[in-house]
GUTOR-814646 format. One line per 3 residues: their letters; for each residue x, y, z of N, C-alpha, C, CB. Coordinates in pm, 1 decimal. Atoms other than C-alpha are relative to their C-alpha. Glycine has a CB too. Example, Ala and Ser with C-alpha at 12.3 -4.5 7.8 and 13.67 -1.06 7.14 Angstrom:
REM GUTOR-814646
as = 89.0:-119.0:0.0:1230.0:-450.0:780.0:90.0:120.0:0.0:-99.2:2.7:124.6 ~ -82.0:-119.0:-6.0:1367.0:-106.0:714.0:-77.0:109.0:73.0:41.4:46.2:-141.5
REM end
This chain:
REM GUTOR-814646
mnp = -139.0:32.9:27.9:-2307.5:1370.3:-139.6:66.8:118.5:-67.9:10.7:-126.9:-87.8 ~ -77.2:-110.3:54.1:-2040.8:1621.1:-227.7:34.1:-27.3:-146.3:128.0:22.4:82.5 ~ -27.7:25.5:141.8:-2026.1:1653.6:-610.8:148.8:4.4:-33.1:-73.3:100.8:-85.5
frt = -143.8:-6.4:25.0:-1658.0:1750.3:-597.8:66.3:-132.1:34.2:63.7:113.3:80.5 ~ -56.3:128.0:-41.4:-1576.4:1430.9:-410.6:-29.3:-107.8:-103.9:-55.6:-41.5:136.8 ~ 37.8:97.9:101.7:-1765.2:1225.8:-671.4:84.6:17.1:-125.7:-149.1:13.0:-34.4
vta = -80.5:-27.3:119.9:-1584.9:1394.7:-961.9:144.8:-38.8:24.2:-9.3:149.0:-40.0 ~ -138.7:34.0:-33.2:-1249.9:1354.6:-786.3:19.6:-150.8:5.0:40.0:62.5:134.2 ~ -10.6:146.2:-7.8:-1313.3:987.2:-711.4:-0.1:-60.8:-139.2:-115.2:-58.8:83.6
ray = 3.4:51.0:137.4:-1402.8:925.1:-1075.6:130.4:28.5:-72.6:-116.7:61.5:-76.9 ~ -126.9:-34.4:64.2:-1088.6:1105.9:-1189.8:109.6:-96.3:44.0:40.1:145.1:32.9 ~ -99.4:95.4:-48.8:-874.6:884.0:-967.3:-24.0:-139.2:-56.8:-1.7:-4.9:152.5
qdi = 30.7:130.3:59.8:-1054.8:575.0:-1095.7:47.1:-3.8:-144.8:-151.5:-29.5:7.9 ~ -43.1:-6.3:139.6:-987.6:687.2:-1454.0:151.6:-7.9:-11.8:-50.7:128.2:-65.2 ~ -146.3:3.9:1.5:-619.3:745.5:-1377.1:48.3:-140.4:32.0:59.0:101.4:100.4
dla = -37.1:135.6:-38.3:-593.9:407.2:-1206.0:-23.7:-96.6:-115.4:-78.9:-44.5:123.7 ~ 30.8:86.5:112.2:-762.4:238.4:-1502.2:99.1:21.9:-113.9:-142.7:24.2:-48.2 ~ -94.0:-29.9:108.0:-539.7:416.3:-1755.3:138.2:-55.6:32.6:8.1:152.0:-24.4
tgi = -129.5:54.4:-41.4:-229.7:319.4:-1556.8:-1.1:-151.8:-10.8:34.2:43.2:144.3 ~ 11.1:145.3:7.8:-349.8:-39.6:-1532.3:2.9:-49.7:-142.4:-126.4:-46.4:66.9 ~ 3.9:40.9:139.9:-417.2:-60.4:-1903.5:137.5:12.8:-63.6:-102.0:83.4:-77.7
gsa = -130.5:-23.5:61.0:-79.5:84.8:-1997.8:103.6:-104.5:35.7:50.3:133.8:39.5 ~ -100.2:96.5:-43.5:112.3:-174.1:-1800.6:-51.5:-143.4:2.6:49.9:37.3:136.1 ~ 62.0:132.9:-8.6:-121.1:-472.1:-1840.8:43.5:-90.8:-114.5:-151.9:12.8:0.4
sph = -25.4:102.1:101.9:-44.4:-792.6:-2025.5:-131.1:-25.2:-74.8:55.7:-133.2:64.2 ~ 125.7:32.9:68.3:-297.4:-918.2:-2282.7:-96.9:-76.7:89.6:28.7:-81.4:-124.8 ~ 85.4:75.5:-92.4:-427.9:-1159.5:-2019.2:-66.3:94.3:100.1:82.2:-107.8:74.3
qlv = 54.0:-94.8:-96.5:-472.3:-875.8:-1770.1:-101.1:94.4:-65.7:113.3:80.2:64.2 ~ 96.0:-85.4:70.0:-649.3:-662.8:-2032.3:-136.4:-67.3:-8.8:51.1:34.2:-140.3 ~ 126.8:73.0:4.8:-913.8:-932.0:-2074.3:-62.1:-2.8:138.9:20.7:-144.3:-53.5
qll = 50.0:-4.1:-137.6:-943.8:-947.7:-1695.4:-65.6:135.3:27.7:115.0:-26.3:101.1 ~ 58.1:-132.6:-18.0:-1006.4:-570.7:-1695.5:-134.5:11.8:-71.2:96.0:107.2:-51.3 ~ 128.5:-0.4:70.2:-1281.6:-623.8:-1952.2:-106.7:-71.6:82.6:13.7:-66.5:-138.4
fdg = 94.6:71.0:-86.8:-1448.7:-882.2:-1728.0:-39.8:88.5:117.9:61.3:-133.2:50.9 ~ 27.5:-84.6:-115.7:-1417.1:-648.7:-1430.0:-89.5:118.4:-37.5:131.2:50.5:60.8 ~ 80.2:-113.2:44.4:-1559.4:-356.9:-1626.7:-143.5:-38.8:-29.5:61.5:62.1:-122.1
als = 135.5:46.5:31.3:-1857.5:-556.4:-1753.7:-75.6:-33.3:127.9:4.6:-123.3:-92.8 ~ 65.2:33.8:-126.9:-1931.9:-690.3:-1405.4:-35.1:125.9:79.1:90.7:-91.3:84.1 ~ 26.7:-126.5:-68.4:-1906.5:-339.9:-1259.9:-119.2:71.7:-63.5:124.7:90.4:-3.5
aia = 110.7:-65.2:69.9:-2142.8:-202.8:-1525.7:-132.9:-69.0:32.7:24.5:-0.8:-152.4 ~ 123.2:73.3:-33.2:-2397.8:-476.2:-1452.9:-40.1:27.4:144.6:18.7:-152.6:-22.5 ~ 30.1:-32.9:-139.8:-2370.6:-410.5:-1078.6:-60.5:140.4:9.0:128.3:-9.4:87.6
dar = 56.4:-135.1:3.6:-2432.6:-41.6:-1150.4:-143.4:-3.4:-53.0:87.2:92.9:-87.3 ~ 134.2:9.5:58.0:-2733.4:-131.2:-1366.7:-99.0:-54.3:102.7:1.4:-89.8:-125.4 ~ 88.0:58.5:-102.4:-2879.5:-345.8:-1089.1:-31.7:102.1:108.7:65.1:-125.4:62.4
shl = 19.4:-102.7:-102.3:-2830.5:-66.4:-837.6:-95.1:109.5:-50.1:135.7:61.4:40.6 ~ 86.1:-104.0:57.0:-2990.2:192.1:-1067.4:-142.1:-50.5:-20.9:57.4:49.6:-132.5 ~ 133.7:58.2:16.8:-3279.5:-43.4:-1140.3:-73.5:-0.4:133.7:9.3:-144.3:-57.1
rag = 62.2:-0.7:-133.4:-3345.8:-82.6:-766.2:-40.8:141.0:41.0:96.2:-59.0:104.5 ~ 27.7:-139.4:-37.4:-3333.1:296.8:-726.0:-103.3:64.8:-91.1:128.3:81.4:-3.1 ~ 96.4:-56.8:93.0:-3568.4:350.6:-1018.8:58.5:104.8:-93.1:-112.5:59.6:75.7
nvp = -67.4:-96.8:86.8:-3311.7:555.2:-1211.0:16.4:-61.9:-138.3:138.8:42.4:59.1 ~ 3.3:65.8:131.2:-3400.8:441.9:-1562.6:111.3:48.3:-93.1:-134.8:23.5:-65.9 ~ -108.5:-41.5:90.7:-3156.3:662.7:-1760.2:136.4:-56.6:39.8:8.2:151.6:-4.2
akc = -129.1:53.5:-46.1:-2861.0:551.9:-1544.2:6.1:-150.6:-20.7:23.2:33.8:148.8 ~ 4.9:145.6:23.8:-2972.0:186.0:-1568.0:29.7:-28.5:-146.3:-138.9:-59.1:39.6 ~ -21.6:19.6:144.0:-2984.3:213.4:-1947.1:145.7:26.3:-38.7:-93.0:92.1:-80.9
aai = -140.0:-32.5:30.0:-2641.3:377.3:-1958.0:93.7:-110.4:48.9:38.9:134.5:64.4 ~ -85.1:106.4:-54.7:-2489.8:106.3:-1736.7:-12.0:-126.9:-84.1:-37.9:-29.8:146.9 ~ 17.6:118.4:84.9:-2640.1:-173.1:-1947.3:67.1:22.0:-134.5:-150.0:-32.2:-19.7
sra = -68.7:-30.6:127.0:-2514.0:-1.0:-2262.6:150.5:-16.4:14.8:-32.9:143.6:-46.8 ~ -144.5:14.6:-25.1:-2166.1:11.3:-2108.9:37.3:-147.7:5.0:40.7:70.4:132.8 ~ -26.7:144.4:-7.2:-2182.7:-362.1:-2028.0:-7.5:-63.0:-138.7:-100.2:-69.3:95.1
lri = 13.2:52.8:136.5:-2301.6:-437.2:-2382.5:123.0:33.0:-84.4:-126.2:56.4:-67.2 ~ -119.4:-39.2:76.8:-2010.6:-241.2:-2531.9:122.2:-80.8:42.2:28.3:150.0:17.7 ~ -116.6:74.0:-49.2:-1755.6:-415.4:-2310.8:-5.2:-144.8:-48.5:6.6:4.8:154.8
ige = 11.9:139.7:43.8:-1889.4:-761.0:-2392.9:11.9:-9.4:-151.5:-134.0:-60.7:46.7 ~ 1.9:7.9:145.6:-1950.1:-691.3:-2762.0:127.1:47.2:-66.8:-112.9:78.7:-52.0 ~ -117.0:-58.2:65.5:-1656.3:-470.1:-2852.4:131.2:-41.9:65.5:-10.6:150.4:0.5
glh = -121.2:40.4:-69.9:-1411.3:-601.7:-2594.9:17.0:-150.0:2.3:-1.0:52.8:140.4 ~ -14.8:144.8:-17.1:-1462.0:-963.0:-2497.8:-27.6:-76.1:-129.1:-93.2:-49.5:109.4 ~ 38.6:70.6:123.1:-1637.0:-1078.0:-2815.0:104.9:20.9:-109.4:-138.6:48.4:-49.2
msl = -94.9:-30.8:107.9:-1395.2:-902.2:-3048.4:141.3:-50.7:29.5:4.0:150.2:-23.8 ~ -134.5:48.8:-32.8:-1089.6:-1032.4:-2860.9:15.9:-149.2:-25.4:32.0:30.1:144.8 ~ -8.5:143.7:25.8:-1174.8:-1393.6:-2943.7:73.6:-26.9:-131.0:-140.7:-62.4:-4.3
dle = -70.6:44.0:120.5:-945.8:-1563.8:-3193.8:-71.0:-125.7:-50.4:153.7:-27.6:28.7 ~ 80.8:111.9:47.3:-1198.5:-1780.5:-3375.2:77.5:-93.0:-91.7:-121.9:51.3:-71.6 ~ -79.6:82.3:91.4:-940.0:-1903.6:-3624.2:87.5:-99.9:75.1:87.3:88.7:-88.1
hgg = -91.7:86.3:-74.4:-699.8:-2044.5:-3366.8:-57.1:-49.2:132.2:128.1:73.1:25.8 ~ 54.7:31.6:-131.2:-922.7:-2068.8:-3059.8:-83.1:-126.6:6.3:-81.8:112.1:46.0 ~ 73.4:125.7:2.3:-1110.2:-2378.3:-3171.8:-139.4:9.4:57.8:75.8:-103.0:73.6
aia = 136.5:12.2:-51.8:-1429.0:-2492.8:-3006.8:-24.3:93.7:117.9:-27.7:-144.0:41.8 ~ 18.8:-85.9:-117.2:-1371.4:-2291.4:-2689.2:-32.4:142.9:-43.7:126.2:-1.6:89.6 ~ 26.0:-136.4:48.0:-1357.2:-1961.1:-2878.9:-140.4:11.1:-58.4:104.3:41.0:-105.5
kql = 134.8:-2.9:59.0:-1674.2:-2048.0:-3069.3:-107.7:-7.9:108.0:-17.4:-116.0:-100.0 ~ 96.4:9.2:-110.1:-1854.6:-2146.0:-2747.9:-6.3:130.9:78.3:36.9:-116.0:94.1 ~ -0.8:-130.1:-67.0:-1745.5:-1822.8:-2582.0:-71.8:104.9:-84.0:143.9:44.7:28.4
rdl = 70.5:-93.1:89.1:-1866.5:-1627.3:-2886.2:-151.0:-16.2:16.5:40.9:-23.4:-148.1 ~ 143.4:25.4:-14.9:-2207.2:-1793.4:-2856.2:-50.4:44.5:137.6:-30.1:-149.2:-21.3 ~ 39.0:-40.3:-134.7:-2215.8:-1730.4:-2481.5:-4.9:152.8:12.5:97.5:-58.7:103.3
ydy = 1.6:-146.8:-1.8:-2124.4:-1362.5:-2524.8:-121.9:53.0:-76.0:130.6:56.6:-61.7 ~ 120.6:-39.5:74.0:-2400.2:-1332.4:-2788.3:-124.2:-17.1:86.9:-13.9:-83.0:-129.7 ~ 112.9:26.7:-88.1:-2645.5:-1488.8:-2542.9:-7.8:106.5:109.9:11.9:-141.0:61.8
mmr = -2.2:-99.6:-106.7:-2536.9:-1251.8:-2265.3:-46.6:136.3:-50.7:140.6:11.2:59.3 ~ 41.7:-129.3:54.6:-2582.8:-949.7:-2489.7:-151.0:1.9:-24.6:75.9:30.3:-131.0 ~ 145.8:6.7:18.4:-2934.7:-1064.1:-2582.6:-71.5:11.6:134.1:-40.2:-131.6:-70.4
rlv = 61.9:-5.2:-131.7:-3015.9:-1113.8:-2214.6:8.7:140.8:60.8:66.4:-101.9:92.9 ~ -12.0:-136.8:-50.0:-2885.8:-767.4:-2128.2:-101.6:92.2:-66.0:141.1:52.7:-23.3 ~ 99.9:-80.5:70.7:-3104.8:-609.8:-2395.6:-139.4:-30.1:55.5:5.1:-27.6:-153.1
ean = 129.1:40.9:-54.0:-3401.9:-808.2:-2267.2:-17.0:50.4:144.2:-13.9:-153.6:-5.2 ~ 6.4:-50.5:-137.6:-3319.5:-713.7:-1905.8:-28.4:149.6:0.9:131.6:-29.5:74.9 ~ 22.5:-143.5:10.6:-3313.0:-350.5:-2011.0:-145.9:28.7:-33.9:92.6:61.4:-105.9
lkn = 139.3:-20.5:41.4:-3651.7:-375.8:-2181.7:-99.5:-37.0:109.2:-29.5:-80.9:-124.6 ~ 93.8:52.6:-100.1:-3816.8:-571.9:-1899.2:32.7:42.0:142.9:-2.7:-149.8:-7.4 ~ -44.0:-39.3:-134.6:-3633.8:-411.8:-1604.9:13.5:-121.8:90.2:-98.6:100.8:62.1
sqd = -10.6:127.1:-70.0:-3533.6:-759.1:-1491.6:130.5:-13.2:78.0:-12.2:-113.5:-98.3 ~ -114.7:26.3:-87.8:-3302.4:-798.4:-1193.5:52.1:-142.2:-22.0:-39.3:20.6:148.9 ~ -40.2:140.3:17.0:-3302.7:-1174.4:-1255.4:88.2:-19.0:-122.8:-123.3:-89.3:-10.8
mla = -81.1:13.1:121.4:-3165.9:-1141.5:-1608.1:136.7:64.7:18.7:-72.3:63.2:-120.0 ~ -128.8:-64.2:-28.9:-2897.0:-900.0:-1492.1:84.9:-90.2:89.3:-21.3:138.0:67.6 ~ -72.1:91.6:-89.3:-2804.6:-1144.5:-1214.7:51.6:-120.9:-77.1:-90.9:-45.9:115.7
evs = -42.5:114.3:80.7:-2788.6:-1428.7:-1467.3:125.8:32.8:-79.6:-112.3:-43.2:-94.6 ~ -116.6:-38.5:79.9:-2545.5:-1242.4:-1692.6:120.5:23.1:90.8:-30.2:127.2:-83.2 ~ -108.5:-22.5:-94.9:-2339.4:-1135.5:-1393.4:60.3:-132.7:46.5:-50.5:80.7:120.5
sll = -46.4:132.1:-43.1:-2318.8:-1496.9:-1277.2:82.1:-68.8:-109.6:-119.7:-88.0:39.1 ~ -73.5:61.3:111.4:-2211.4:-1620.2:-1621.1:137.1:65.2:-18.0:-81.2:11.1:-130.5 ~ -127.9:-71.4:14.5:-1944.6:-1351.2:-1651.2:94.8:-32.5:114.8:-23.8:151.7:-6.6
sei = -83.7:31.0:-116.6:-1819.9:-1426.2:-1300.2:64.6:-137.6:-13.7:-83.3:6.2:129.0 ~ -55.8:134.4:19.6:-1775.3:-1793.9:-1384.9:111.3:0.8:-103.9:-110.0:-97.8:-42.3 ~ -102.8:-5.9:104.4:-1582.7:-1717.4:-1703.3:122.1:75.1:52.4:-55.1:68.3:-128.4
raa = -110.7:-76.6:-56.7:-1372.8:-1457.6:-1519.4:82.3:-87.3:94.4:-52.5:124.3:74.1 ~ -71.7:88.2:-92.7:-1285.7:-1712.9:-1249.2:88.2:-99.2:-75.9:-99.6:-75.8:90.0 ~ -79.1:92.5:81.7:-1171.6:-1960.9:-1513.2:117.9:73.1:-64.0:-88.1:-65.4:-109.2
wmq = -105.9:-80.8:62.3:-972.8:-1684.8:-1685.9:109.8:29.8:101.8:-58.0:132.6:-57.0 ~ -97.7:-27.8:-104.3:-803.9:-1599.9:-1356.6:86.0:-123.1:28.4:-70.4:46.4:127.8 ~ -76.1:123.1:-22.5:-701.8:-1963.6:-1307.6:101.5:-20.9:-111.5:-94.4:-121.4:9.4
ige = -93.9:10.9:112.1:-544.6:-1963.7:-1652.7:118.1:92.6:24.1:-69.4:34.1:-135.0 ~ -105.9:-96.5:-27.2:-348.4:-1653.5:-1557.3:92.4:-44.2:111.0:-59.2:132.6:34.6 ~ -82.5:48.3:-111.3:-230.8:-1807.0:-1231.6:92.0:-112.2:-45.9:-88.4:-48.3:116.0
raa = -84.0:109.9:50.9:-107.1:-2115.7:-1412.9:109.7:53.6:-90.5:-85.5:-103.1:-76.5 ~ -99.3:-55.5:92.1:68.6:-1908.7:-1678.2:107.6:77.0:75.6:-67.5:91.4:-103.0 ~ -95.3:-79.9:-76.0:233.4:-1688.4:-1414.7:83.8:-83.0:96.0:-72.5:106.5:76.3
apa = -74.0:84.2:-94.2:346.8:-1977.4:-1194.5:133.8:-39.0:-60.8:-81.5:-126.4:37.6 ~ -130.8:38.1:52.7:715.6:-2050.0:-1227.7:2.8:-148.8:-35.8:110.6:32.5:102.0 ~ -13.4:139.5:43.0:798.5:-2367.4:-1413.8:90.4:-72.4:98.7:57.2:-9.8:-145.6
pma = -87.4:74.4:-90.6:948.9:-2642.0:-1202.8:142.6:1.0:-54.1:-50.4:-145.6:18.6 ~ -139.6:-7.7:42.7:1325.2:-2618.2:-1208.9:50.4:-137.6:-38.0:88.0:60.4:110.3 ~ -64.5:123.9:41.8:1500.0:-2885.1:-1402.6:135.6:-7.0:69.9:15.6:-7.1:-156.8
aap = -131.7:14.4:-60.7:1821.6:-3024.6:-1267.6:99.1:85.8:-76.3:45.1:-148.2:1.7 ~ -97.9:-87.7:64.4:2097.7:-2775.7:-1336.0:104.7:-85.1:-69.6:66.5:95.4:103.1 ~ -103.3:77.2:68.8:2343.4:-2900.7:-1594.4:132.5:10.8:74.8:16.4:48.6:-145.6
alr = -130.6:0.9:-66.2:2681.2:-2997.7:-1458.5:91.5:100.4:-69.4:63.1:-142.9:-1.6 ~ -92.7:-97.2:56.6:2939.3:-2725.7:-1503.1:120.5:-72.0:-57.5:43.9:102.9:106.2 ~ -118.4:59.5:60.3:3226.8:-2806.6:-1730.6:121.9:35.7:82.3:17.4:46.6:-145.6
qdr = -121.4:-22.4:-76.8:3550.1:-2845.8:-1546.5:117.3:33.3:-90.0:32.1:-121.4:83.9 ~ -107.2:-25.8:95.1:3755.4:-2796.6:-1860.7:11.9:151.0:-20.1:-26.1:-73.0:-135.7 ~ -18.0:-144.1:8.9:3891.1:-2443.0:-1836.2:31.5:45.5:-140.6:109.0:44.2:92.6
rai = -32.0:-38.3:136.6:3993.1:-2446.5:-2199.6:-126.9:28.5:-79.5:81.8:-109.5:-68.3 ~ 125.6:-20.7:72.8:3624.4:-2433.8:-2298.9:-26.3:148.0:-22.9:-117.0:-62.7:76.1 ~ 17.7:-143.8:14.4:3618.1:-2059.1:-2240.3:136.7:61.6:24.7:-109.8:57.4:99.5
nyg = -134.7:-50.8:-19.4:3949.4:-1890.1:-2299.5:10.3:151.0:-11.0:91.1:-62.6:-98.5 ~ 3.8:-146.4:8.4:3853.5:-1524.8:-2358.4:123.3:55.4:-68.7:-12.9:60.7:138.7 ~ -113.0:-47.3:78.6:4137.6:-1491.9:-2605.0:135.8:-28.4:61.8:-13.3:145.2:-21.9
ia = -127.2:33.6:-64.0:4402.0:-1617.8:-2363.6:30.9:-145.1:-32.0:-4.8:24.1:155.1 ~ -38.6:134.8:38.8:4591.1:-1922.4:-2483.9:38.8:-82.6:117.1:111.5:3.3:-97.3
REM end
């Protein structure tokens, strides 16, 4: 593979990511975290199959950082109630499984974490779709026929 092409592709990915982050809503930022963690786990699985241990470790470390410093830290435990606490516990579990997958070179553990993240991401996407959907239009209020209501300074 052409190293220049690889470097160029990564540069474009970085630009695309930076552009996406700059214009993203808070909901979209969390979506980017899910996507990044899933991508890192997919990379780890690929590197594990190829026997590239340093790259596998780096990819798992990237997934751990995204889950721990991104998803976990974005939880509002004070206002998020039981759901935030359950997500915190689930993220903790996923991080433990990633560490264990790294130590044991386990494709199954990586697949498990990927599956869990995919389910949460799907639910997160549904929340975003509902929030972005336009509210049903209420009946428009009847216009006032009394022209004196707005006189713009004319008597």
